[in-house]
NUDRENSE-487328 format. One line per 10 residues: number of its first residue (from 1); their letters; for each residue x, y, z of N, C-alpha, C. Coordinates in pm, 1 decimal, decimal comma, m for minus. Layout:
REM residues N
NUM = A = X:Y:Z:X:Y:Z:X:Y:Z  ...
END
This chain:
REM residues 295
1 = XXXXXXXXXX = 1724,5:1397,1:1335,1:1592,7:1337,5:1340,4:1577,5:1265,3:1473,3  1470,2:1295,2:1544,8:1448,3:1232,8:1675,2:1356,3:1112,5:1662,3  1379,5:1015,6:1750,2:1296,3:897,0:1748,6:1168,3:923,3:1825,6  1059,8:863,6:1780,0:932,7:875,6:1849,6:891,5:740,1:1904,5  814,7:742,8:2010,6:759,9:618,2:2064,6:613,5:602,2:2027,4  566,7:682,3:1930,5:429,3:670,0:1884,9:403,0:534,3:1823,2  277,1:498,4:1818,1:240,8:366,1:1766,6:273,9:350,7:1618,6  306,9:228,3:1582,5:354,6:194,8:1449,0:241,5:142,9:1361,5  227,2:200,9:1242,0:133,8:149,0:1141,6:205,7:43,0:1060,1  147,7:m76,3:1055,4:199,1:m182,1:968,7:106,0:m195,2:848,6
11 = XXXXXXXXXX = 158,6:m159,8:733,2:87,6:m171,1:605,9:145,9:m292,2:533,8  61,3:m382,3:487,2:110,1:m505,9:426,7:62,0:m518,3:282,8  159,2:m529,6:191,6:131,5:m548,6:49,2:140,5:m698,4:21,5  26,2:m765,0:19,6:27,8:m910,4:33,9:50,4:m987,5:m95,6  22,4:m926,7:m211,0:25,7:m1003,5:m335,2:111,1:m939,8:m443,5  85,9:m812,8:m475,2:157,6:m746,6:m583,4:112,2:m793,9:m720,1  188,7:m753,4:m822,0:155,2:m784,8:m960,3:248,0:m888,6:m1022,3  361,6:m913,3:m960,8:464,9:m994,4:m1024,5:475,1:m1136,3:m968,7  481,7:m1156,8:m836,4:507,7:m1291,7:m784,7:398,7:m1390,5:m823,4  441,3:m1510,5:m856,0:349,9:m1619,5:m889,4:380,4:m1737,8:m798,9
21 = XXXXXXXXXX = 297,1:m1839,9:m805,8:317,4:m1958,1:m722,9:451,7:m2025,0:m751,2  499,4:m2011,2:m874,8:628,8:m2067,9:m907,0:742,8:m1998,5:m835,5  721,4:m1872,0:m797,5:822,2:m1798,2:m721,2:815,3:m1830,1:m573,2  692,6:m1844,9:m523,6:672,0:m1881,2:m383,8:531,5:m1936,2:m366,1  518,1:m2049,6:m299,9:383,4:m2103,6:m276,0:303,6:m2020,9:m177,2  370,1:m1926,6:m110,0:303,2:m1846,9:m7,0:233,0:m1722,8:m62,6  251,8:m1693,0:m191,1:187,8:m1574,9:m250,0:40,0:m1603,5:m270,9  m49,5:m1525,6:m209,6:m193,0:m1547,5:m232,4:m234,2:m1494,1:m369,0  m302,1:m1576,8:m446,3:m337,5:m1541,2:m583,4:m488,7:m1532,6:m602,7  m560,4:m1638,3:m566,6:m705,5:m1642,2:m587,3:m774,4:m1553,3:m484,0
31 = XXXXXXXXXX = m898,9:m1512,1:m510,3:m972,3:m1435,8:m408,6:m977,2:m1507,6:m273,5  m999,0:m1638,7:m273,7:m1001,5:m1712,5:m146,7:m869,4:m1700,0:m72,2  m759,4:m1717,2:m145,0:m627,4:m1707,5:m81,9:m599,4:m1566,5:m32,8  m635,5:m1467,6:m112,3:m610,9:m1328,3:m73,1:m690,7:m1293,3:51,9  m816,5:m1333,4:56,5:m899,9:m1304,7:174,0:m844,5:m1375,1:297,3  m811,5:m1501,9:285,0:m758,9:m1576,3:399,7:m628,9:m1514,6:450,4  m540,4:m1479,6:357,6:m413,1:m1420,5:397,8:m434,1:m1282,1:458,7  m525,7:m1205,0:402,2:m555,5:m1071,9:455,3:m603,6:m1080,1:599,7  m691,1:m1175,1:627,6:m743,2:m1189,1:764,1:m633,3:m1234,5:860,0  m544,4:m1321,5:812,7:m432,0:m1363,7:896,8:m338,1:m1246,5:923,8
41 = XXXXXXXXXX = m316,1:m1161,8:824,1:m231,7:m1043,5:843,1:m294,5:m946,7:942,4  m425,0:m928,2:933,8:m494,0:m840,9:1028,8:m479,7:m893,7:1170,6  m492,8:m1023,7:1185,8:m477,7:m1085,1:1318,2:m336,1:m1067,4:1370,5  m237,1:m1067,8:1280,8:m96,8:m1054,4:1321,2:m58,3:m911,2:1355,4  m140,9:m813,6:1314,8:m111,4:m675,4:1351,8:m114,3:m574,0:1239,9  m142,6:m615,4:1116,8:m153,0:m519,5:1006,9:m280,0:m436,7:1023,1  m265,8:m305,1:1018,9:m382,0:m216,6:1025,1:m429,0:m175,8:886,3  m342,1:m192,8:787,9:m370,0:m149,9:651,1:m322,9:m259,1:556,1  m403,8:m285,5:453,3:m368,7:m385,5:353,5:m369,7:m321,6:215,4  m260,8:m341,1:143,3:m245,4:m292,1:6,7:m277,7:m408,7:m85,9
51 = XXXXXXXXXX = m387,9:m397,0:m160,9:m444,4:m511,4:m234,1:m422,8:m501,2:m384,2  m385,3:m613,7:m443,6:m386,9:m634,1:m587,9:m478,3:m752,1:m616,4  m556,1:m742,7:m723,1:m642,8:m853,2:m763,8:m576,4:m930,5:m877,3  m609,2:m1058,1:m886,4:m560,0:m1144,3:m994,3:m679,3:m1210,6:m1062,7  m662,1:m1242,3:m1191,2:m769,4:m1311,6:m1263,0:m757,0:m1462,6:m1244,7  m839,7:m1538,7:m1315,4:m843,0:m1683,7:m1297,4:m711,2:m1750,6:m1335,0  m631,9:m1685,6:m1420,3:m501,5:m1739,4:m1459,4:m388,2:m1689,5:m1369,8  m421,5:m1605,0:m1271,5:m320,1:m1552,1:m1182,5:m257,1:m1422,3:m1229,3  m302,5:m1369,7:m1341,9:m247,0:m1244,8:m1394,1:m310,8:m1125,2:m1323,5  m236,8:m1014,7:m1309,5:m295,4:m895,6:m1247,9:m416,9:m847,0:m1325,3
61 = XXXXXXXXXX = m517,2:m798,8:m1253,7:m638,8:m749,9:m1318,7:m688,4:m623,9:m1250,1  m748,8:m537,5:m1331,3:m813,0:m417,1:m1278,1:m962,3:m440,9:m1253,2  m1011,7:m558,6:m1283,6:m1154,7:m589,9:m1279,5:m1215,4:m554,8:m1143,3  m1308,1:m459,4:m1138,1:m1364,1:m418,6:m1009,4:m1450,4:m525,3:m943,4  m1505,5:m618,2:m1023,1:m1585,0:m724,9:m962,9:m1499,1:m813,4:m873,4  m1377,2:m842,0:m917,2:m1287,7:m924,6:m836,2:m1245,2:m848,3:m711,9  m1211,6:m721,3:m728,7:m1178,9:m639,0:m612,4:m1296,7:m632,8:m515,3  m1415,8:m616,4:m569,9:m1533,1:m606,2:m484,3:m1554,7:m731,4:m401,7  m1535,2:m848,2:m463,6:m1548,8:m973,7:m389,4:m1447,9:m980,4:m275,1  m1323,4:m944,5:m304,7:m1217,7:m950,4:m202,5:m1248,8:m855,1:m87,3
71 = XXXXXXXXXX = m1284,6:m731,9:m120,6:m1307,1:m630,4:m17,6:m1425,1:m666,5:71,5  m1536,5:m706,0:9,7:m1654,7:m735,5:91,2:m1631,3:m855,4:182,3  m1557,2:m953,9:135,3:m1531,4:m1071,0:218,3:m1435,9:m1039,2:333,8  m1337,9:m955,0:308,8:m1250,5:m913,0:419,6:m1331,0:m833,7:521,9  m1413,0:m743,2:472,7:m1489,6:m656,4:563,1:m1593,6:m734,2:643,4  m1638,9:m845,9:590,7:m1735,9:m926,0:665,1:m1678,0:m972,5:797,4  m1546,3:m995,7:802,0:m1479,4:m1037,8:924,9:m1409,0:m923,3:996,3  m1353,5:m830,1:918,0:m1275,9:m721,2:977,8:m1320,5:m587,1:919,2  m1437,0:m537,7:960,8:m1485,4:m410,6:905,4:m1397,4:m292,2:941,1  m1309,1:m310,0:1039,2:m1223,2:m201,6:1083,2:m1099,9:m183,1:995,9
81 = XXXXXXXXXX = m1053,1:m288,1:929,9:m925,7:m284,1:859,6:m929,2:m181,8:746,5  m818,2:m113,0:723,7:m809,0:m13,0:617,4:m762,0:m81,9:490,2  m840,8:m70,7:384,1:m814,1:m141,9:260,1:m779,7:m43,6:149,1  m663,1:m65,6:90,3:m613,6:18,3:m19,4:m602,9:m67,4:m144,5  m662,2:m23,7:m253,8:m654,8:m97,9:m379,2:m551,1:m34,8:m471,4  m487,1:m118,6:m549,7:m387,0:m71,2:m643,9:m452,7:m2,2:m762,6  m394,7:110,5:m803,5:m434,2:180,0:m926,5:m314,8:183,4:m1021,1  m236,5:79,3:m1019,7:m105,7:76,1:m1084,6:m111,9:94,9:m1235,3  m9,0:161,1:m1287,4:8,8:175,7:m1431,7:113,3:82,0:m1487,6  145,4:m20,4:m1412,8:251,7:m111,8:m1455,3:209,3:m199,3:m1572,4
91 = XXXXXXXXXX = 83,8:m238,9:m1576,7:35,2:m323,9:m1686,1:m79,7:m258,4:m1764,1  m142,9:m157,2:m1706,3:m258,6:m92,8:m1768,8:m236,3:57,2:m1770,6  m251,5:119,0:m1887,6:m232,6:263,2:m1897,6:m364,1:340,6:m1898,7  m472,8:277,3:m1943,1:m601,2:346,1:m1955,4:m651,4:391,4:m1818,6  m675,6:520,7:m1804,5:m709,8:575,8:m1673,4:m845,2:526,3:m1625,0  m940,8:502,9:m1714,5:m1072,1:454,8:m1672,1:m1063,5:313,8:m1614,5  m980,7:230,2:m1674,0:m962,2:95,8:m1618,7:m891,0:102,5:m1484,2  m787,3:183,0:m1476,2:m713,4:194,9:m1350,7:m801,9:247,6:m1237,9  m896,1:335,1:m1272,4:m982,2:397,8:m1171,9:m1112,1:322,2:m1148,4  m1136,9:214,4:m1221,3:m1266,7:146,4:m1212,4:m1298,8:101,8:m1070,7
101 = XXXXXXXXXX = m1200,2:57,0:m996,5:m1223,2:9,4:m859,4:m1272,0:121,9:m768,3  m1244,7:245,8:m803,9:m1287,8:358,8:m721,3:m1439,1:378,6:m726,1  m1507,2:317,0:m822,8:m1652,1:330,2:m833,5:m1727,2:226,6:m752,4  m1655,5:135,8:m687,6:m1722,1:44,4:m595,7:m1780,7:123,0:m479,2  m1890,5:73,8:m424,5:m1959,3:150,3:m320,6:m2001,1:58,0:m206,9  m2057,6:119,4:m102,9:m2104,7:43,3:11,5:m1992,2:m35,0:75,4  m2016,3:m161,6:108,1:m1915,7:m242,3:175,1:m1803,9:m286,8:82,3  m1810,9:m254,7:m47,9:m1702,6:m284,2:m141,4:m1613,6:m164,3:m168,4  m1649,3:m48,4:m115,3:m1572,5:72,9:m143,7:m1437,8:68,6:m72,5  m1328,1:91,3:m145,5:m1197,6:94,7:m79,0:m1181,7:220,8:4,8
111 = XXXXXXXXXX = m1102,1:210,3:110,5:m1069,5:328,1:191,6:m966,6:415,9:122,3  m875,8:351,6:48,8:m764,0:421,4:m12,7:m737,8:363,4:m151,5  m665,7:440,0:m233,6:m617,5:392,0:m362,7:m473,7:435,4:m380,6  m392,4:350,0:m437,2:m251,7:385,2:m454,2:m236,6:492,6:m561,3  m144,2:584,1:m540,3:m118,0:691,4:m635,9:32,4:707,7:m649,8  88,1:642,1:m751,4:230,0:657,8:m779,8:251,4:794,6:m842,1  350,4:868,0:m791,3:362,8:1010,5:m818,4:452,2:1043,9:m937,6  476,5:945,6:m1023,0:555,7:968,5:m1142,7:580,1:837,1:m1214,9  634,3:846,8:m1335,0:670,8:727,3:m1409,3:805,2:676,1:m1360,6  825,8:544,6:m1376,8:951,6:484,9:m1333,6:972,4:354,2:m1406,8
121 = XXXXXXXXXX = 1097,0:308,2:m1405,4:1130,4:178,6:m1460,9:1152,1:77,9:m1348,9  1081,1:m34,8:m1355,7:1115,8:m149,2:m1274,1:1222,9:m229,3:m1348,4  1262,5:m342,0:m1294,5:1374,1:m414,8:m1354,3:1343,0:m465,5:m1494,8  1214,7:m496,7:m1521,8:1179,8:m553,1:m1652,2:1075,7:m473,0:m1729,1  1012,4:m376,2:m1665,9:905,7:m304,6:m1734,2:883,9:m169,2:m1667,8  821,5:m75,7:m1741,4:795,0:55,2:m1683,3:660,8:59,9:m1612,0  648,1:156,2:m1523,2:518,9:195,8:m1468,8:491,7:335,8:m1521,9  390,3:347,6:m1606,2:366,3:472,6:m1676,1:260,5:554,3:m1603,3  300,4:673,0:m1562,0:211,9:761,4:m1486,2:232,3:904,1:m1534,7  158,4:939,8:m1639,1:169,9:1075,1:m1693,3:111,9:1175,9:m1595,1
131 = XXXXXXXXXX = 150,6:1302,4:m1603,9:90,7:1403,7:m1517,2:m61,5:1406,5:m1526,7  m114,5:1389,3:m1647,9:m259,3:1392,6:m1665,6:m325,9:1275,6:m1593,0  m265,4:1158,3:m1601,3:m321,6:1040,8:m1535,5:m315,2:1054,8:m1384,1  m202,0:1098,7:m1332,2:m187,9:1116,4:m1187,9:m293,1:1213,7:m1136,4  m310,3:1324,4:m1205,1:m406,0:1425,1:m1160,0:m549,2:1374,0:m1170,5  m579,8:1297,4:m1273,8:m715,2:1245,0:m1287,4:m746,0:1142,5:m1179,2  m651,7:1055,4:m1149,2:m672,4:958,8:m1041,2:m690,7:1031,0:m907,4  m609,6:1133,1:m883,7:m622,4:1210,0:m759,9:m757,7:1279,6:m752,9  m803,0:1332,7:m865,6:m931,8:1403,0:m869,6:m1046,7:1307,0:m839,8  m1042,4:1189,8:m897,8:m1151,0:1093,0:m875,1:m1153,5:1046,0:m729,7
141 = XXXXXXXXXX = m1037,0:1025,8:m670,4:m1035,1:988,0:m528,9:m1088,7:1100,0:m441,3  m1051,7:1222,8:m472,4:m1100,7:1337,2:m394,7:m1252,2:1346,1:m403,3  m1307,9:1327,7:m522,1:m1452,9:1335,1:m541,4:m1526,5:1225,0:m466,3  m1464,5:1110,8:m450,7:m1530,2:995,4:m389,9:m1496,4:977,5:m242,1  m1416,1:1067,2:m187,5:m1380,2:1055,3:m46,9:m1289,2:937,6:m18,4  m1202,7:904,9:m113,2:m1105,9:795,9:m98,6:m967,6:857,3:m80,0  m897,0:811,9:20,9:m766,4:869,0:54,4:m658,3:812,1:m38,4  m574,6:897,6:m97,7:m462,8:843,9:m176,0:m356,6:782,1:m85,8  m307,3:667,9:m126,4:m186,1:611,6:m68,3:m73,5:656,1:m161,3  m11,1:768,2:m127,7:91,5:825,1:m213,3:213,4:733,2:m215,0
151 = XXXXXXXXXX = 272,5:715,3:m332,7:389,2:630,1:m347,5:501,1:709,9:m413,5  614,3:718,2:m343,3:730,0:792,7:m393,8:850,3:699,7:m401,5  905,1:687,1:m521,7:1022,0:602,5:m544,3:1150,6:684,1:m556,1  1137,7:815,2:m564,5:1254,3:902,6:m572,4:1210,1:1043,1:m531,4  1304,7:1132,1:m498,0:1267,8:1261,1:m438,2:1175,5:1346,9:m523,4  1191,2:1343,4:m656,1:1106,9:1426,5:m740,6:958,9:1396,7:m725,7  926,6:1275,6:m686,4:786,1:1241,1:m668,6:725,6:1312,2:m547,8  804,5:1335,4:m445,0:755,2:1412,5:m331,3:732,7:1557,2:m372,9  821,7:1608,9:m453,6:805,0:1744,9:m507,3:673,6:1754,4:m584,4  640,6:1649,3:m662,1:516,7:1651,4:m739,4:394,2:1640,9:m648,9
161 = XXXXXXXXXX = 404,7:1568,0:m539,5:292,5:1559,5:m445,7:260,1:1697,4:m388,0  362,3:1775,4:m360,7:338,6:1911,2:m311,1:265,0:1995,7:m415,6  297,7:1972,7:m542,3:227,2:2041,1:m650,1:80,9:2000,5:m653,2  52,8:1870,8:m636,5:m86,0:1825,0:m633,4:m163,2:1887,7:m518,4  m98,4:1900,1:m403,8:m164,9:1962,6:m289,3:m192,0:2109,9:m317,1  m96,7:2177,9:m379,7:m115,4:2318,9:m414,6:m233,5:2337,5:m509,6  m253,9:2241,4:m598,8:m366,0:2246,6:m692,5:m497,8:2202,9:m628,7  m491,8:2156,5:m503,1:m612,6:2113,1:m434,1:m657,6:1973,1:m468,5  m570,2:1893,4:m529,8:m607,6:1757,9:m570,1:m582,3:1655,2:m461,1  m497,8:1683,4:m366,8:m481,6:1599,4:m248,2:m484,6:1690,0:m125,6
171 = XXXXXXXXXX = m529,2:1633,8:m15,7:m540,8:1709,5:107,6:m465,8:1637,5:218,9  m418,9:1717,6:315,0:m350,9:1659,0:429,6:m450,3:1601,5:529,0  m401,8:1519,4:622,4:m262,6:1475,5:626,8:m234,1:1369,6:520,5  m114,4:1380,3:458,1:m74,8:1279,0:362,8:m52,4:1145,7:432,7  m76,9:1036,4:358,4:m14,9:908,2:391,0:71,1:873,4:271,0  201,3:862,5:293,0:293,1:840,4:182,0:388,0:726,4:213,4  400,4:636,0:116,9:499,9:529,1:123,7:622,9:571,1:45,2  738,3:561,4:107,5:866,0:583,2:41,1:922,1:444,8:9,7  932,0:414,2:m118,9:971,8:280,1:m162,8:1112,3:287,2:m222,4  1205,5:219,1:m158,8:1346,0:228,8:m196,6:1401,2:91,4:m235,2
181 = XXXXXXXXXX = 1497,6:94,7:m325,7:1568,9:m27,2:m359,7:1529,6:m90,8:m490,8  1429,6:m36,3:m559,3:1392,6:m91,2:m688,8:1490,2:m41,3:m794,4  1535,6:m131,7:m881,1:1629,7:m94,4:m985,5:1569,2:14,7:m1073,0  1643,7:123,1:m1092,5:1594,8:234,7:m1172,7:1541,9:349,7:m1090,1  1532,8:332,9:m958,0:1487,2:440,4:m869,9:1586,2:454,0:m753,9  1550,0:529,2:m652,8:1642,9:554,5:m542,8:1681,0:424,6:m472,1  1810,0:407,6:m440,1:1855,6:283,2:m377,0:1807,1:271,1:m233,3  1816,0:149,5:m181,9:1770,7:122,0:m45,5:1875,6:159,2:57,0  1894,5:287,3:76,7:1994,4:339,8:169,1:1928,0:432,5:270,3  1978,4:430,4:390,9:1920,2:513,7:496,3:1935,0:661,4:462,8
191 = XXXXXXXXXX = 2046,7:699,4:400,8:2064,0:841,1:365,7:1960,6:886,1:263,6  1919,6:795,6:173,3:1813,7:829,1:78,8:1680,8:847,0:152,0  1652,7:757,9:245,2:1529,8:767,3:323,1:1526,8:897,5:401,8  1636,8:930,1:467,3:1642,1:1052,6:547,6:1619,0:1176,2:461,3  1680,1:1178,7:343,9:1663,3:1293,2:254,2:1518,0:1309,8:212,8  1451,6:1199,5:177,5:1313,8:1208,7:131,8:1219,4:1244,0:245,7  1245,3:1192,2:364,5:1162,6:1229,3:480,1:1175,4:1377,8:509,1  1295,3:1431,9:495,0:1316,4:1574,9:519,8:1238,1:1663,1:423,7  1198,1:1609,5:308,9:1122,2:1685,8:210,2:973,3:1692,6:241,7  926,0:1609,3:333,4:782,4:1595,4:355,8:725,0:1711,2:435,6
201 = XXXXXXXXXX = 595,5:1740,9:416,2:528,7:1836,7:504,0:529,4:1787,8:648,5  521,2:1881,9:741,0:531,4:1846,3:883,1:421,3:1751,4:927,2  304,1:1759,4:865,2:192,2:1675,5:910,0:180,4:1545,8:831,2  276,9:1515,0:744,1:269,0:1392,0:665,4:289,5:1269,8:753,4  211,3:1167,9:728,5:230,2:1036,9:792,0:300,3:950,4:688,4  418,8:903,0:720,5:496,7:833,2:620,2:537,9:693,8:666,6  546,9:605,9:569,0:598,8:472,2:591,2:706,0:444,8:488,8  786,3:341,3:512,2:893,5:308,6:419,3:893,7:160,8:389,0  927,0:130,4:264,6:938,0:m7,4:218,2:1072,1:m24,7:150,3  1134,4:m138,4:173,6:1254,9:m175,2:101,5:1222,8:m288,9:7,1
211 = XXXXXXXXXX = 1269,5:m278,7:m116,2:1242,3:m380,5:m216,3:1350,9:m487,9:m208,4  1308,7:m613,5:m204,8:1402,9:m723,1:m203,0:1483,4:m729,5:m74,3  1614,0:m748,0:m87,9:1699,7:m774,1:28,3:1712,0:m655,4:122,6  1674,3:m536,5:79,8:1684,8:m419,5:168,8:1556,8:m395,6:248,5  1459,7:m486,4:238,8:1332,6:m464,2:307,0:1349,7:m446,5:457,5  1416,3:m540,0:522,1:1428,5:m533,5:667,3:1505,3:m410,0:711,4  1614,1:m377,3:643,6:1693,5:m261,0:682,0:1615,6:m131,6:671,3  1541,3:m113,6:563,0:1462,7:9,3:546,2:1346,0:11,2:644,1  1280,6:m101,9:665,1:1174,7:m108,2:766,0:1227,9:m69,4:903,8  1343,3:m124,4:941,3:1401,3:m96,3:1072,2:1439,7:50,8:1084,9
221 = XXXXXXXXXX = 1495,1:108,5:977,5:1531,5:250,0:980,2:1407,6:336,9:999,4  1300,5:304,4:929,0:1177,2:381,9:943,3:1123,3:371,9:1084,7  1128,9:253,1:1140,6:1081,2:232,3:1277,8:1158,5:321,4:1375,1  1291,2:324,1:1360,9:1376,0:403,3:1451,0:1356,1:553,1:1428,0  1332,9:591,9:1302,6:1318,5:733,7:1269,1:1181,6:789,3:1304,6  1090,9:704,2:1350,3:958,8:751,9:1387,0:855,1:739,0:1279,0  891,8:673,3:1167,8:796,1:650,5:1061,0:721,1:520,4:1080,7  661,1:473,9:973,0:582,5:351,7:974,6:638,8:258,0:868,3  581,6:140,2:853,3:642,8:43,0:764,1:540,9:m18,7:669,7  592,8:m54,2:552,5:520,0:m140,5:459,0:603,4:m267,6:444,0
231 = XXXXXXXXXX = 540,4:m380,5:466,9:604,5:m509,7:447,5:519,0:m591,1:351,4  566,0:m708,4:314,6:481,5:m796,2:236,3:551,5:m861,7:119,2  489,2:m967,5:68,7:547,6:m1047,0:m38,3:550,0:m973,8:m172,0  472,9:m867,5:m186,6:485,7:m786,4:m307,8:627,3:m732,9:m321,0  686,0:m695,4:m209,3:817,1:m630,9:m209,6:932,2:m728,4:m192,1  908,9:m839,4:m124,6:1018,4:m927,9:m89,1:963,2:m1066,6:m56,4  1009,6:m1168,0:m127,4:958,9:m1304,0:m107,3:1035,0:m1379,9:1,3  1148,5:m1327,2:43,6:1236,8:m1403,5:131,5:1245,4:m1343,9:272,2  1270,6:m1431,0:367,6:1283,5:m1387,8:506,9:1424,9:m1339,0:536,9  1522,8:m1390,9:465,1:1662,8:m1359,2:493,8:1729,5:m1295,8:372,9
241 = XXXXXXXXXX = 1838,4:m1223,7:399,7:1911,2:m1155,3:293,2:1973,0:m1255,2:195,9  2012,2:m1370,6:245,9:2073,3:m1473,0:161,3:1972,0:m1539,6:68,3  1845,8:m1512,1:86,7:1737,8:m1565,4:4,4:1734,3:m1717,8:8,1  1755,2:m1769,3:126,8:1752,0:m1914,3:145,2:1620,7:m1962,5:205,6  1537,8:m1869,4:251,6:1415,0:m1905,5:320,7:1300,3:m1817,8:271,6  1199,1:m1880,8:214,0:1081,7:m1806,1:169,4:999,6:m1761,1:289,6  947,1:m1641,1:280,2:869,3:m1582,7:389,8:720,5:m1597,2:363,2  642,8:m1577,5:467,4:498,9:m1554,6:455,3:472,3:m1411,0:498,6  359,0:m1358,5:459,2:323,8:m1223,3:501,8:315,1:m1213,8:654,1  257,9:m1313,5:716,9:243,9:m1311,9:862,8:381,5:m1310,9:929,8
251 = XXXXXXXXXX = 477,4:m1387,5:878,5:610,9:m1388,2:936,8:676,6:m1250,9:928,5  657,8:m1182,1:816,6:716,4:m1048,9:802,0:653,6:m949,7:899,5  522,4:m960,5:919,7:455,1:m873,9:1016,8:502,7:m904,5:1158,0  512,8:m1031,2:1191,7:553,6:m1069,0:1327,2:695,5:m1022,7:1357,8  783,8:m1026,5:1259,5:921,1:m979,5:1282,9:923,5:m829,7:1311,7  848,8:m752,7:1234,1:842,4:m608,4:1258,3:780,4:m579,6:1394,6  680,1:m655,1:1431,8:617,0:m635,0:1563,0:716,9:m658,5:1676,5  801,3:m760,2:1661,4:903,0:m786,2:1763,6:1002,1:m670,4:1772,3  1045,6:m620,2:1656,8:1137,6:m506,8:1657,6:1073,5:m383,3:1720,6  947,4:m359,9:1687,1:876,5:m245,4:1744,8:870,7:m256,2:1895,9
261 = XXXXXXXXXX = 849,5:m377,8:1945,9:847,3:m397,1:2090,0:979,3:m362,2:2156,2  1090,6:m395,1:2090,3:1222,1:m363,4:2146,0:1243,1:m212,5:2156,0  1183,1:m137,1:2066,0:1195,1:8,7:2068,6:1076,2:75,1:2137,6  997,2:m5,8:2205,5:884,6:41,8:2284,9:783,6:120,3:2201,9  761,5:72,4:2081,5:656,6:128,3:1997,0:544,1:26,9:1987,0  426,6:65,9:2032,2:310,9:m20,8:2019,2:267,1:m30,8:1874,6  181,8:m126,3:1845,6:129,3:m146,0:1710,1:m7,7:m79,2:1701,2  m21,9:12,1:1606,0:m147,5:84,6:1589,4:m257,1:m8,0:1538,5  m375,1:3,0:1596,0:m490,3:m71,5:1547,7:m563,9:13,8:1443,7  m647,3:m48,2:1359,9:m710,8:27,0:1251,5:m785,4:152,7:1295,9
271 = XXXXXXXXXX = m858,1:144,4:1408,6:m932,0:263,2:1454,0:m837,9:379,9:1481,7  m720,5:352,3:1536,4:m622,9:458,4:1562,8:m565,6:515,0:1433,5  m544,4:427,7:1334,7:m491,1:473,8:1206,9:m593,1:560,4:1134,1  m720,0:524,9:1145,0:m823,5:607,2:1082,5:m822,3:749,5:1138,4  m796,9:762,8:1267,5:m787,2:895,3:1327,6:m663,3:967,8:1276,0  m549,7:897,7:1271,3:m425,0:959,0:1223,3:m439,6:1014,1:1082,1  m509,8:938,3:996,7:m516,7:971,8:854,7:m647,1:1038,9:815,1  m737,2:1059,2:910,6:m867,8:1118,7:883,7:m943,2:1037,5:778,1  m952,8:906,6:803,2:m1027,2:816,0:715,0:m1148,9:766,2:790,3  m1265,1:796,0:740,0:m1387,8:749,9:802,6:m1428,5:615,5:744,7
281 = XXXXXXXXXX = m1495,9:536,1:826,2:m1551,1:411,9:775,1:m1664,6:443,4:678,3  m1668,8:367,7:567,9:m1781,0:380,8:476,4:m1902,3:312,6:536,6  m2022,8:369,4:518,5:m2142,0:300,6:567,3:m2159,0:168,9:495,0  m2177,9:61,5:570,1:m2187,1:m71,0:510,9:m2331,3:m105,1:477,3  m2346,7:m184,9:372,8:m2478,3:m232,3:332,7:m2478,1:m383,4:340,8  m2588,7:m440,3:377,8:m2595,9:m585,5:391,7:m2615,9:m655,5:258,3  m2663,0:m581,8:158,2:m2688,6:m640,4:27,4:m2621,1:m553,6:m77,6  m2570,7:m616,7:m181,8:m2509,8:m539,5:m291,6:m2371,4:m497,4:m253,6  m2348,1:m365,3:m255,9:m2218,4:m314,3:m217,7:m2136,0:m265,2:m333,7  m2192,2:m269,4:m456,2:m2114,5:m223,0:m569,1:m2198,2:m127,5:m653,3
291 = XXXXX = m2126,3:m27,6:m704,8:m2190,4:69,6:m792,4:m2102,4:88,0:m915,7  m2163,3:83,9:m1032,6:m2089,2:102,8:m1157,5:m1970,4:7,7:m1165,3  m1990,8:m118,6:m1127,2:m1879,0:m211,7:m1122,8:m1827,6:m246,6:m1262,6  m1912,9:m244,2:m1360,9:m1869,5:m277,6:m1496,0:m1828,8:m151,9:m1570,4  m1707,6:m151,5:m1623,3:m1657,9:m35,5:m1697,5:m1621,6:m80,6:m1837,6
END
């Protein structure tokens, strides 16, 4: 595998579904906190933001109204940033609820939606993604012109993505995150990353994330291998392997930016990423911005 000096996409998963304020005061929970942190991440160099919404109690929610508020407020300051909303099956199995955010429109419409390519076990709970659900989520994104953020936790999920493409449910170029190190899936090892990258189509745009203490190592390996990175407090709350120092999302982005500079890789800006991934900006509206928000 040869190294590339092409520009680096920094994708930041700022909140996730699990971390709470008791785990780290730096985790943004409320819409105000999520918007403020998102804008700080964009300023630090993130071209793409992977968003999870929380309800008034801090619990994960699929509620499209909350997503719509977050998206429109981010776009008011950074209309260029690429926004991906979670369609996770970790807490919700009903496909209509998981897909509700895809019906947002105008300035609330997400650019991308996450698409986990199979079921898996996390350390305490499963993420349930039946073939029927995966295909339906992919179909709805295709119909609405929303790009899937493909998520692969083990090699079989890449095999399934190829099946989806063969069926015409996803189109190239792919954007795929390879997520390693979660208990119950592929470990956070460079040989695992290399194997999964070798399975990808030639035109796939890929990034890698390490869960927990392997975050920096997997990010660094992806950077050297010519891929892109996903960082953020969803995946790792700590700055160091010893877990003695809590991180912020901005600190994680700044560290990756410094490493990229050492390898002479510039940081891609959102407009460049839109070209790489063939993502067009949605036409913005000054009023409203939501369609079929209540499901």
